[in-house]
C-alpha positions, 0 to 999 in steps of 0.5 A: 666832489672832493668832500665826496671822495674824502668821506669815502671808506675806499679814500686811502689818505685820510691822514693827509691834509688834502690841498686841491682836487680836480678832474683830470679826465672825462669819457662819456659813457652814453651818446643819449646821455651826456651827463653819464661819464666816467671820471678820473680824480686828482687828489693833492696833498700839501706834501706835493703828491697827489692820488688818482681816483675814479667815480662814475658821475651822473650830473656830478654825483658818483652813480656806481651803486645805481644798478641802472649805471653799473650796469653800463659798465658791463655792457660796454665790456660786452660790446667791446667799446673803446671810449675816447675822453679829453686825455685817453681812451677806456677800453673793455673787454671779455674773455672769450668763452665767458658765457655769463656775461652776454645774459641779461643783467636784472639785479645789481646790489653793492657791497658794503664790505670793502674798504679799497674797492667798490663791487657790485653783484649781477644776479649772483653770477657777476661782480664787477670790482672797480678801482677806485684809488688808480696805479699806473700799470697793470693791476695783478689781480687782473694778470693772475686772473687771466693767466689762471682762468687762461690755463683752466684753473678751476678754484677760482672765480673764474675771470670774465672781462675788464676795462682799463684807461691809456693816457694822461694821467697814466695807463691803468686797470679801472676794474674786472669782472669775475663770475660770482661766487653765490654760495660761498662760505669765507674761509676764516668763518668756516675754520672758525666754526669748525674746528671746534665741533669738527676738528677731524673735517676741518684737517682734511678740508686744510689738506685740500687747501694745501693741495690747491694751492700747490696746483696755483703755484704750479700753474703761475710758474708754468710759463716760460715764455712770458717774462711776467710770469717765467719763473727766474732762479733766486741768487745768493744776494736775493736771498742775502737781501731778503735776510737783511731786510727782516733782520732790519725789520726785526731790530727796529720792532724790538727797539720799539716794542711797549712797555706792556705785559702783552710782550713780555715774553719776547722783550729783551729776545730781539738778539736771540730772533736774530741769531736764529734769523742768521742760522736760517740763512745758511739755506743753499738751493732755494728754488725759484721765485715766481708770480705768487698771490701775495696776501694769502691767508684764510679770508682769502678763500672761500668754501663752494660746493665741496672745494675751495676757490682763491680770492682777491689776488691783489696783493698786500693793499699798502705795498706799490703797484710794482712790489705786488708784481714783484715775484716771490719764492711760493713759500711766502704765500705758504707762510701766510696761510700758516699764520693763518691757523696760528690766528684761528687757534688763538682767536677761538677764545675770544671769538668763539668761546672755546679753545681748539683741540690740543694740536690743532694748529700743529695738525692743521700745519701738517695737513697743510704742508703735506697736500701742498708737497704733494701737488707743487712744481718740485723745481718751484721750491728748495728740497729737504732742509732747504724747504723749512729753513726758508719756510721758517725765515718767511714766517718769521717775517710775517710774524713781526709784520703782524706784531706790528700792525696788531700793536698798532691796530689791534693791541687786543691781538698782540698775543697771537704774533708774540705766542707765535714768536716764543714758538719759533724762539722753542723750536728746533732749527731744521737741520 
């Protein structure tokens, strides 16, 4: 089984040396089939650390891609079972009033595009996401979807159920069940295809996306009683830490820039960028911090039935679970989406062989922000110039992150964050 685990796309440590792997708990799923069990595997590395992975085993073979066995997990949610293992308990649960989970499941197919999880679609009505690499604590996607579903936020794939583990080696979320958006069009592809042919339509849809984003943030910041979700004031110290962290990232990034024509426009301008950041730090009111999407861009959206559906609330995969659950300014999500529009405008020539209409990116930014300002709860974000300054800080942070990522993974795309940094350096500071 160790060979199977290390060869999978969802195995997160392909560059580390595996020393051992063994089962730390096994939970039988059916009384009439003792061979079918949920297993937790500990994979140890030469550094002395380890990760824990979830498998659905039948006679020592992972069978999650087998519809007969994948359905079993949904059946367990439907009946609200609690199953004991050697070291802990697996608990299955459903969302009250979720009609689709009660229907008989006929067809199932494994989604083949995921990197870190495994997902199975049932009858184009439900989708089960199984978290392969487990972390201690409640997965943020389960938390976020529960709150948004319970409060009637319509622009998500509604949560239908979940299952979790309590015991040794950890308490962890194992998987979630959602309604499946069968006709959803990926937001990134939608924009790539529409910008050159129907630019006005894309701007109208972007304005709607801004409004949906503001509504999402307003719902996430509306609970004053739940400590995990109640909005909190931001201290001057927290703002100082944010500025210091971004400053360190800029310094490290510009110290290590490659000798390449791609970055020639920004080489030697690290101090200019740090000075700009220092000026932006004089923000004053910074609004409140709330639970946010955490990894917000067009690839996390679907267009379905003339409206947006927001997906994948796990947060940035590279961050630890506690970091992904941390409350942040909602403008961090906004900055991520604005940078996504920059990627559309710059990627069009590479991916579609056409240029974006003149001024499209700026118009897209304006449309999104107009829609957002019209629906966001005003107390959650700063007003006036403070809004613009804080948003600029998050955009700068995002562009520097993008630059490092592209240089390390897609050098041919490095010109996109470079162009964003050049634009920021040339813009007038919010007065």
